[in-house]
N, C-alpha and C positions, 0 to 999 in steps of 0.2 A: 465550682467550691474553691475555696481561697489555697492559697499557695500552702498554708500551713494548717492542715485541717484539725479538728479539735478532737481529742482524745475518744469523746464519746463516737464522733463517727468513725475514727479506726474502728474500735471497738463494734461499731453495728457491720461496718464492710468486713471482719472478721469472722461476726455470727452469720451473715448471709452466704460468705463463701462454705462457712462450715455446714449449714442447709443443704446448699447444692452438692457436696462431695459427699454429705451422709445420706439423701437423697439417693445419688447415683450406686452407690456402696449396697444401698439394700436394694435398688431395682436389681443390679447385676446378680446377687443371690436370688430372689425370686424368679427371677429369669431363668437360671440354672433349675430352679427347683420347679418350674412348668406353671409358674402361678401367673407369670406375664406372657401372654401367646403373640404372635405375629413375631416384629424386628424390632431388635431394641439397640439405639448407637448413643454410645455415652459419650460424654464431655470430660472425664475426670482430667483434671490436671489445668484445663483450661477457666478454672470459677475465677480469676482474676479479669478475665476479658469479659465475662457476662456481667461481674458486680459493678466491674468500673464503669463500663460504658454505660450502664442503666442508671446510674447512679443521681446523674444531675437532670433524668427524667421525670417528667410530671405524670399526671393520669390521662393529660390530655394531648400528650407524645405517643404516638405509634412504630409499634418494632413489627418487623416481620423477622424471622427466624428460619432455620434447618432443619433436618433429619436431626441434626444432634442438639434440640434446642432445649432440653430440659432448663439447663442453667438459666438462660435468657429469659425464661417463663418466670421461672423463679425469683429470678433478682427485678424483673419488672412487679411482682407481688403477687404472684399466683399462688394459690394455696396447696401448701403438699400432698393434704387430705387428698384435695380431690384430683390429684395428680396420679397419684397412688392408685387411687380407683379406675380414674380414665384408664391406666396400663392396665389394669387389672381386667378391663371391660365390662365395669359396672356402669348402672344406670345412677349412682349418685358423682359418677367420675364428671370432670371440667367439663367434657364434652358429650355426656349421657352414653358413654361407651361406643360414640361412634367413630374416635379420631385415634384414639391408641397413641403410642410412642411420638410418631412421626409428625402426628399433626393437631398437637394441643393446640388451644386458641382461647383466648377471652375479648372478645374485642370491647366489652365494658372497661378490663382495664389498659385498653389501646396495645392490645397483645393479638396481632393480627394474624398469628398462625406459625407455627412450626409447619414445615413442607416437607413432604416426601420426594419432590422435583428439585433437583441441583439447579441451583439458580432462580428459580419461579416466583422469590417473594420479592425481587428485585423492584420489578416492575410496578408489584403491588404496592410497596412502600412509595415508588414515585407518584401510583395514583393517590395514595393518604396523605403527601407531602402539597402535590395540588389540590386537594380539599382544605388543607390549612391555608397555602396561599389564595385561594379564593374567599374563604373567610375571613383571612387575615386575624385570627385568633392568636396568633403567636406560637404554636405549636411546632414540631419538629416531627421526622420520619427517620428510622433507623433501618435498615436493612442487613441484616447479619448475613454472613456468607462465608465460607469456606474458600482457600486458594483455587480448590479446583472447579469452581462454578466460572471465574475468570475466561475460562474459554466457553464458556455457555454464550450463545448470540443475546439471550435476556440481559446478560450482564452490561453487554456494551449498547443495546438498545435503550434500556436504563440508564444509562450512568448519562450518554449523550442529550435525552429526553430533558432529565433533570438539568443539565447544562446549559441547554437552549433555553428551557425556561424559567433556568435560576430558582430552582425549588430549595426549600428547607427540607434538605434529605441528608443524613451522612448514610456512605456505604462504608460498611465495617467489616473489614475482613480478618478474620480470625487465623491466619497461616499458620497453621501447625505441622506442615513440611510434608503433607500428603494429600493426594487425591484419591481418597479410597485406597488402593495396595500401591499407586505409582507417586515416585518423588516428585517434588513439586518442581525441582530442576530439569524434569523431564517433561514436563508439561508446558512451558511457558518460553517464548522468545523475547517478551519484553516484559521488565518489571511494572510492577505498581505503581511506581511514581513515575515512569517514562508514561503510563498508559494515563495515568492523571491528567500529567502535561497536557499527551494529546488532546482531551477533552477538556482543558482549558478548565481546570476545578482545582484546588489546594488539596495536598497529601499532606498527611501527617502520620510518622512510624511512633511505634509506641512499642513499650518491654510487655508485651501480652499476659508475663506473670506478675507483674507488678499492679496491684489491684489502685494503690494512691498515684501511680502515674496513668492507667487509664483513666482515672475519674476524672484528674486533671484534664489530659487530653478533651475528653469530652466536654465536660465544661467550657474548655475555651470554645470548641467548635459547634455546640450548640448555645451559647450566646450568642457567637456570630451568627449563625441562620437567623437565630430571633431577631437580628438587625439589620437582616437582608443581606447578609454575603451570600457567595455562593455554594452549591455546594461541597464537600468535602469527601475525599476518600482517605481512610485511615486502616492504616496495615498494624494490624496487633499480632506478634510473634510470640508465639506459644505452641504449645505440643500437647497431644491426647495422648493418656497412657493406654489406656484401651485399644482394640484394634477397630476398625473401620466400624464393624458391626461385632456384638458379644456373639463370640463363638468361631470369629475369623481366625484363623490359625497363624497369621501375624509373620509368614515367613519372607515377608517381603524386608524386615528390618531387624537391626543385630541387639541382642538386649543390652548392649553396651550403651546404645546410642540412648535407649529407656532410659538407663540407670543414671547416665549422665544428665538427662534431663528432672529425673526425680530430685537430683541435688538444687533444684530451682525448683521445687514444689511451691506454689503462691502462697499456699496457707504455710507453709515454715517460713517462708520470706517474710511473709507482713506479721505473722507470730515473734520472728524477731525484733519486729519494729516496734510491736508494743511491748516488748519489756524493755529494749530500748527507752522507750516513753516513758518508763517507770510503774507500767501494770503490771500486777502481782501476778504470778504462777498461777496462786489459786483462784483469782479472777478468771483466769484465762480459762481455766479448768472446768471452774463452773458453769461458763459459757458453752463449752463443748458437753459438758455431763446433761445441761439442760434443753441444747440441741438434738442431740442423741434420744432421750428421752420424748420430746416430742415427735421425734421423727419414729421412735418405735409403735408410740401412742397412736400416730396417723396411720401407720399400716396394719395395725390391730381393727381400727376402725373401718378401714378399707376393706377389709377382710370378712366382716361381718355384713356387709350389703351384698345386694342381689344383681345380676344379672339383667340387662334390660329384658322386658317381656317379648315373648315373637309377636304377641299382638301389635308391638310400637314398631314393627319392621317400615312398613311406609311413611314413618314420622318424621318431620323435617326435610321431605324431599324438596316440596312446595311450600310456602306461605297461604296462608289461605286470600283470595284474591277478592277483591271489595266488588259486592252486589252491584252488576251494571244489567240494566234490562234493555233487551232488545229494542233497539232506537226504530220510529217508526222510516219509512222510506223516503226519501228527499222529495220533496213537492215535485211534480212532472212542469212546473213553469218555473222553478228555482233559478236563478243565475247558474250556469256554465261554467265551471273551473275545468283545470288538467288535473291527471295526477300529480305533477310536478307541483305544483299551485296548493295541493294538497299537504304533501310532505310540507313544504315551507311553513302553511299556516299551520299545519300541529306542532311544528316546534316553536314557531313563534308564541303561539298561545300557551303550551308551557312554560317555556322561558318567563314568558312575559308575568304568567301567575304563581311560577312557584321558583322561589331564590336558589333551593337547593339543585336545581338542573341547570345542566352548563355540557356543549355541546364540541365535542374534539374530533380530529381526524387529520386526515392529509389534505391541502387545498381547502377547508371547510370554510376557513375565516376569510381572507383577504379575498380567496380566489372563486367563493362562493359555490364550493363542490364542483367536481368535472363536469356535473350535467347544470351545474346553476340554480341546484335547488335550495341552497344557503345562502343565495346571495342577497346582500343588506343584513342580514342578523348578526353579524360581526359590528357595525357602526349600528344598532341598536342595542348591542348586550355586550360589547367591549369585549374583556378576558374570557367572560362565559361562553365565547365560543373561540375556541383556539383551533390553531394549524399546528401540526405535527412533523416531525421529521416522516421518511417514508420508514418505519417502524411499527408493524403488524403487532409485534408480540407486546412492545411498549406501550401500544395503545390499547390493546385490550387490557392488560396490567392497569393501566390506568383508569381504565374503567371499573377494574375489581377493585383494585383502592380505594377509586373515590367514591364506589359503592358502600364499602364497608366502612369509610368516614361518615358513611350518613347522607353524601350526598345523593341525587340522579343523573347520573354521567348518562349521557347518548354519544357513543364514539360510531365511527364508521370505518366499517374494512372495505374499501374502495371497490373490488368488485370480490363476489363470493368464492372464486377460485383462489382468492389467495389465504383463504382459511387455514390451510394446511401451514402456511409459515407460524401461523400463532394458536392454534389447536388448543397447545397446553391449558393456556390462559381460558379457554372456554370449557377445554373436558375434564380437566383437572381443578379448576381452581373455581370460577365463575359457578359451574354446576355444581360441585359437589364441597364447598366452602359451610353452604348452609347446612347440609347434611353432616357432615362431620364436626362441626362445632355444637354439634346438638340443638340448629335453632338460631344459635346467638348470634352469627353472622349476617349482617345486613347483605342485601344482594340486588336493590331497584335499580340492574342495571339493561340497558337498551341498548344492543349493536345493531346499526342501521348497517344494508349492504343490498348490493343489487346482482340481476344475471339479466342473461337473455340471450338466446339462440335464434338468428336467421338473416344476422347481416355480416356475416363474413368474419366474426371477429375471432374465430379459431378454436383449437383446444383448451385453452387456457384462460377464457375468458369469455367462456359461453355455458359452463357447467350449474346445472340444477342440482344442489346437492344438501337440499334439504334431509334425505332420507339419512345422512353421516350425523348430522345435529339431532333430527329426532330419536336418534337410538344413542341418544345420551338424557339418561332420568337425570332431570333438574333444570333442563332446559325447555323455555318456549320457544318454538316456532309457528311465525306467522307470515302469509304472504295473502297480500290482500290483492281482490281483482278489478277493481275499482276505484273511482277517486276519492266517492263517499266513505267507502269502507277504509281505504288506505290513511282517509283523516284522522276519522273516528279509533279503528286500530290502533293506529302510533300514538294518539293521546293517551289512550288505554296501555297502551304497553310501558309508557313514561311513566306513568302512576301506576305501576303495578310492582309489588314488591320482590319481583321473582326476574331471575335474568331474562331478557325477552330477545332473540334473534328475530329482526322485523325484515324480510326480505323482497325487496320489490323488484319487478321485471322493468328493465331501462326501455325496453321497445312499447312499454305502457304509458312513460312520463307527458306523452304529447295527447295520451288519451282524455276524452273530455264527457264529464259526464254535471248532474245537477248539484249544486253546492249546496251541504248540509247547513243546519244553523251552528251556531260557534260552538254552542255545548255538548254537537253529537258525541257520543263515545259508542264504540260498538264492543260489546265483552270479547274477551280471550275467550279461545278453547270451546266454541260454539259454531256450529256448522248452521246454513242455513239453506231452505229452500226458497229458489231464485226463480223456479219456473215449475209450477205445477203440471204429472202429467200423469199417466196411468198406464202407459205400457212397457217401459223402461226406466228404470234408475239410471242417469246417468251422474256422476259424481267426479268433480277436480278441483283445482287450484289454480290462483296466479291468472297469468295469462292465458291458460288453456281453459278457463272457465268463456273467454269470449268465444273460442273456436267451438266450444260444446255449445253455446247458446245458438251460433249460424247454423250448426249441425241439424240444432234442435227444432230449430225453424224448417229446414229445408225437409226434415223427416214428416213437419206436421203437415206439408204440401201433399206427402205421400200418406195421407191418414194414421200417421204413427205419432201417439200422444208420448211425449220425451220429459221426465219429471227432471232436474236438473239442480245438484246440490252443489254450494259452494263451500268448501272445507271452512277455508280462512284462517283458520289453525291447524297446523298439521301435528303439532306435538304441544299439550297432548290432545288426542282425535278425539272428535264428537260425533260417535256413528250411529245415536240415538237418534237424528232423522233417517240416517240411510237406512237401520234394519228396520224402519215405521214405514219406508216407501217402499222397498223392497218386498213386504208383506204384502201391498199393494199390486205391484207390477210385476214381480216373481222373475224379473230380471234385470242384471246388475252389468255397467260398463264402468270403469274407473281409467280417467285419463289424466295424465301428468307429462310435462316436458321431460322430465328425468328419463336418463334411459332404464329401461325396462326391468332389466333383473335387479331383485332386492330391492326397488324402489318403494313411497308408499301405496303402492297399489297392491304390492304382495301383503301388507299387512292389513290393508282393510280388506282385501278379497278370504285371508284366513278366520278374520274375526266374524263378517258373511255365512259363511261356509259352516264356521261352526255353530251361531248363535241365529242361523235363517235359513239353514240346510234344507227344510221341509216347505219352505217357502217359493224357493225356486225351481222353476221349471224350464232353466239352460245353465250354461254352462256360466260362470262367472269370467268375463271379457276383460281385458287390459290394453290398453293404448300406451306406447312410451317412446322415448326416442331408442333408435337401432345400440345393440350393444356395442358400438365403438367411440371414442374419444370424437369431440364435436369438430367436422370436415371444416374445413377452410373455402374448400370450391364451392361457388353455389350451388351448384347443381347436386352433387354430393351433400350439402348441408341440407337441403330441399328433401332429397330422399330420407335422409338421416330424422327430419324432426317431423312427426306428428302433427297433421293439420286438420281443420275441419270437414275435409273430403274423404281423408282416416276414419275418420270418430264416427260420418254419416253412415261409412261402409258398414264398420263394425254393428251400428244400430240397426241396420237393415239385416245384418245377420240376426243378430238377436230378437228381433221381431220376426222374424219368420220361422222361429224354432216352435 
């Protein structure tokens, strides 16, 4: 915007602030009356920051917000009626009643979501900015956050990645003086200006209660970013009039402090500016009346709507998958390739054929991955194959934000064991945003990772944690057992509209098998019978399938026919082939490399016991690692890890019953 905004612009800023103030005043009353369930966090007093920061933004610019995000959403153009309905948990709400106050989003307007996790929106904004940079579309991303989020690792990882990649992103801190109940002065040992300097990015301070100052600051920052400047950290000093949440007793601050800040009411300040510019009080009153009337009408319209039907409980958890037929097995005389070739070739195929695909992770570019799987891809595809800092939360958030922006990110988590470092971005963001937005959020995200015990990698580099992720609705978890499946499943995962965690076993990277044709695709969520049998059903996944086949071969020499089923996808589980097999064999053994208690075998056993109880002639058996961390000493590790001998012994016991 120009240094001297037009009166018409000043009037529109005033109207937008009135909409936010009026919206939240009504929400506060509705919450007290029981019309709004759950939690409500209001931004009353911070309207100038929201309106000013969003003023220079266009439809293609993205924002992420906080649990105190009503103002940002309204300032970016969201309809108050839909928001009222959402807070009232109505099916006509912005997010079909799935998000509520803390999770309102509309990706079609560039609103990538208010967020109930402190700091979680910052890495997502970085992902949106990376998508803008890759597309060279001139759009920017803005991450709104409070001063309390500066203590989160997500803040530091996001700002650092943005600085390293020189992304078009603004980190807009609304410093309202409190992190929940704690004064900001007790929370941080360094100022935001010092932190910005430490990351090598620009810092801008602005009066967060002056809408014109905020708009001018954002206009300058956004213009610079569109022209290729580095990321910027903006600190807008403001104050929230209400407590951390509605119902907060506010015993941590004095009434005099609030009264003093109310003298700096952003709406009163701007009202005085308009009067000084010659706007008549009557004209301002007319704007106020029009806003009040529109908001009252929106509340009444929202009250007349209905809640989501119970029959819609499972809607929006997963997007419909493309229909992929089961492919024929690779020809026996086909050229041989390795599992590592399968991963590389699948990535290369998708990068070649879909410009929305990009690959990012630690050392995946110049280094070609720690195992050499992505070697040469950066030479072929340039910035679409990117090295990141060692920042797992930023990497996962990059994937989430990039996917919401319409890209198909393939991000690498170097070791499966590291999932705990970045679990929020999978658990609370990737898996839930499509659901919490009523299906509006795109999430074609693929996360590649690997595990593998048996080479003394120790307790922090060996874990098979698929059950942890399989317990998260919305995530798809894939574990291939051979090179052809790895190629077809990875291609299917990248093309899938849902978030997929693709888990490889590193001890199989050198495994050889027949190379399928280039168009080979394997359907997600589909198990496969890979060895027919009549006496015992044996179910497994990943590298343990190889051990199961070896055990089945050994039992065949003893006259026992074992049917082997490869799950391929462990979430969602396809147990149809398992139940059909048990109906024929009457015996079931489940084998996995993960520790036995609470593993996926327990879920499979529970379903079979319920659905096929009368088909069973013997108790269901499970094989898995011992319930200890993975040992380092080779002899202990071999005792801990199940193998083909353990499987064969269990098969003999079952066959003898």
